[in-house]
N, C-alpha and C positions, 0 to 999 in steps of 0.2 A: 451389397444389396441382395436380398433373396431373389431367386429367379421366379418370375411370375408364371402362373399357369396359363400360358397362351400358346398352344401348340403351333399355331400358324407361324409365329415369329421365332419361337424357340427352336423349332425343327429346321428353320432356314428353308422352308418350302415356298419358293416364290415362282409364280408362273409368268413366263415371258412369251411373247409372240414375236417372231422374227418375220419381217415382210421383205421380200426381195423384189424390187421393181423390175418391170420389163426391160429396163435399160441396164440392169446389172450385168457385168461388173463395172460399167462406166459410171453408174450412179450407186450411191451407198445403200445398204440395207437399212431398215428402220426397226428398232427394238421398242416394244411396248410392254410395260410391266402390267400384267393382268391382276396381280395381287395388290389390293389397295395398301399403300404404304406412304408414310410421310418421310421424304428424303429430299435434300436440296438438289439432287441430280435427276429428280423425277417430277414432271409437271403434273397438275391435277388430273389430267386425262390419262396418265400412265406413260406418257412419252419420256423415253430415257434421253437425257441431255448429255451426249457423249461426243467430245470433239473429234474422236476417231471417225465417226460416221457423219460428221458435218460435211456437206458437199464441198466446202472450201478446203477441207483438209483431206478429202478422199482421193485416192489414186487407185487405178486398176490393179496395182501390185500390193495394196493394203491387205493384210490378213488379220483375222480376229486376234491372233496372239501378238500383234504389233502394238496393242494398247499399253497404257502405263502399267497395268497390272500384269500383263503377260511378258513384258520385256521391251 
């Protein structure tokens, strides 16, 4: 398929907001996607649904590179 002329998605420029709660590192950070996108792992408000930052899976020793993509 020919590449469409939509620089927002073609360039891969996605804006995220990371919010660290006052209880961090005991509580997980929250990632919000500020670039509108349709993705099964992103809710309509931009909330990123990532098991790594789910409070049930979070540990004070969890690091960002511990996710499935990072190892």
